[in-house]
C-alpha positions, -999 to 999 in steps of 0.1 A, spaced: -62 615 744 -79 611 710 -66 604 675 -83 629 651 -59 636 622 -50 618 590 -30 630 560 -36 626 523 -22 632 488 -7 665 478 -21 690 453 -11 726 461 -37 753 455 -26 783 476 7 799 488 9 824 516 40 839 533 40 853 568 59 854 601 53 860 638 75 879 662 66 895 696 80 903 730 88 874 754 60 865 778 47 831 790 15 818 776 -11 811 803 -42 789 804 -63 819 796 -51 819 761 -26 848 757 -6 842 725 29 857 726 64 848 715 100 856 721 113 882 697 143 861 688 123 829 680 104 835 647 76 816 631 75 819 593 46 804 574 57 794 539 24 781 525 -12 773 532 -24 748 507 -51 724 499 -36 690 491 -64 667 479 -85 660 510 -63 678 535 -52 713 544 -15 717 548 5 745 564 42 745 558 63 766 582 97 771 597 107 781 633 140 800 634 159 800 667 179 832 668 187 830 705 220 820 720 206 788 736 187 758 725 149 758 726 123 730 726 94 729 702 63 714 720 49 700 687 50 663 690 13 654 690 0 619 693 -23 595 675 -39 570 699 -46 534 687 -77 514 696 -55 496 722 -45 530 737 -10 528 724 6 562 715 21 569 681 39 601 673 21 620 645 47 644 631 22 665 611 -8 664 634 -24 697 646 -52 705 669 -82 722 652 -103 749 669 -133 762 650 -150 781 679 -160 817 675 -160 816 637 -122 812 636 -100 784 623 -70 779 646 -45 751 640 -22 746 670 9 724 677 15 730 714 5 719 749 -31 729 755 -38 732 793 -65 712 809 -96 734 815 -99 743 851 -134 728 854 -124 695 838 -109 664 855 -88 641 833 -70 609 841 -38 622 824 -32 654 805 -21 653 769 16 663 768 33 666 734 68 653 728 94 679 722 121 686 696 153 704 704 163 733 681 199 745 687 209 781 688 209 796 653 191 766 638 159 763 619 132 736 622 111 730 591 76 716 597 42 709 583 8 708 599 -17 687 580 -54 683 589 -82 665 570 -110 681 551 -137 691 558 -123 708 589 -135 693 622 -130 703 658 -100 683 671 -90 692 706 -76 671 735 -104 681 759 -141 686 753 -149 723 757 -180 726 735 -198 711 705 -178 696 677 -180 717 646 -174 709 609 -165 734 582 -160 731 545 -128 748 532 -148 768 508 -163 786 538 -128 795 552 -111 828 544 -84 828 571 -64 803 591 -41 809 621 -12 787 632 1 785 668 33 767 678 45 762 714 81 762 725 101 762 757 128 790 757 155 771 777 159 735 766 185 726 793 162 738 821 136 712 814 134 677 828 127 653 799 117 616 799 131 595 771 110 567 756 96 551 725 62 553 709 43 523 697 63 522 664 96 523 682 103 559 674 125 576 701 107 604 719 113 629 747 85 643 768 85 669 795 63 671 826 29 688 823 33 714 851 66 729 841 54 732 804 23 750 814 44 776 833 72 779 807 56 775 773 56 804 749 34 805 718 43 816 683 11 829 667 11 835 629 -20 857 631 -47 853 604 -34 839 571 -57 842 541 -66 811 522 -71 816 485 -82 791 458 -99 769 484 -129 751 469 
C-alpha cells in the first residue's frame, strides 16, 4: 500500500449539491457503479481549500439494518506502519475523468500483490447519517492502490467535473470484522478482502461541476 494524500488549510471557493440513489446491485471488479435505493449519498460541497480539493458529503442509511462504510483508507509510514487517514481518497485521472473514491478497489486480475489494500469500516446504524470529507492535494495526481497505468497530474484549473464514489456493505452484521489499532493507537475494524469484493455496493455521485477553480 502507498501513502499518497495530505491535507491543507481551508479556503472555500465552490459549493455544489447533489445526491446518488439507484437500484441495489453488487459492484464487481469490472467497475459497475450502483447503490442501494435506501442508502443515499449527498454531496454538500466541492471546494478548493488552499492547496487541496475537498468534497464534503453525507451518507444516509434509510434501511432497517446497519450498514458498513468501506471508507477507512490508510497512510503508510516509511517503516510500513499503517495509520488511518480519515479524509483520504483514491484519485483516478484516467480517460480524462477525475474520480475520487473511498472504497475497496479490487486487485486487477493480471496483478499479483503480497496483500490487498482493505479499508477499515465504519458502522452506520439504521436511520443514521454519516458526515464525511474527502480531501486530496493539488495539483491532482493519480493515487491508486495498484499500478494500472501511467501516473497523471492535472491542475484544478483544467478540471470541470469531479465524481465521488463511496463503498458500503449492506448488512453490517453479516460481515466478519477484525478489531485492532493503527500505528497511532486508533481503534479500527477491518473486514476480509474476499467477502468485501463480493458484497460491496458503490454509491456514485455522478459528475459534479467544479466552479471557481483556479
